[in-house]
N, C-alpha and C positions, 0 to 999 in steps of 0.2 A: 504494500500500500504506500510505503514511503517513496518508492521509486516513481509511482504514478503521480503523486503530489508534486515531486520535484519536476517531472516532465511537464505537468500542467503549469507550474509556476514559471518555468522557463518559456513555455509557449505564450503565456499571458504577457510576460515582459516583452518578448519579441513582437507580439501583435500590437501591444501598446506603443512600442517604439516606432513601428511602421506607421501607425495612425498619427503619432506625433510628427513624424517627418512629412506625412502628407498634409496634415493640418497647418504646418508652418511653411508649406509650399516648397520644400526641398525636393520631394518626390512629386512630380507633376503628372498630369494625364488622367486624373480621376475626378469625379464630382466632389471628393473629399478634399482636394487640393485647395490650399489657401482658405480654409474654413476653420476659424479659431475654435469652434465647438469640438472638432475632432482632435485638436491639439490638447484641449482640456481632458477629453475622454481618454485619450492615449496616456496622458500623464497619470490619470487616476488608475488606469490599468497597470502601468508600470509599478506604481506604489502598491497596488493590491498584490501583484505577482511577487514583488520583493517581500512583502509581509507574509505571503504564503510560504515562500522558501525559508524565511527566517523562522516562522512558527514550526515548520516541519523539521528543521535541522538544528534548532537551538539545543544547547547542552542541557541535559536533565540533571537535576541535583540528586545525588545518591540518597536513598532512604535507608536510615539505620534502624 
């Protein structure tokens, strides 16, 4: 299960990065290009994906 969450987190980060690049008009040629709404949505996805990776891989405290 941990592997699938890591893959999902990486996928969400990459998708968010793509949407950020399209929203900031660095990648052109789509209806999402130069649309600031997609820049914000992409940034939120990157944050969510990073949080997912952190939550999945954080060190656990030993229980005594």
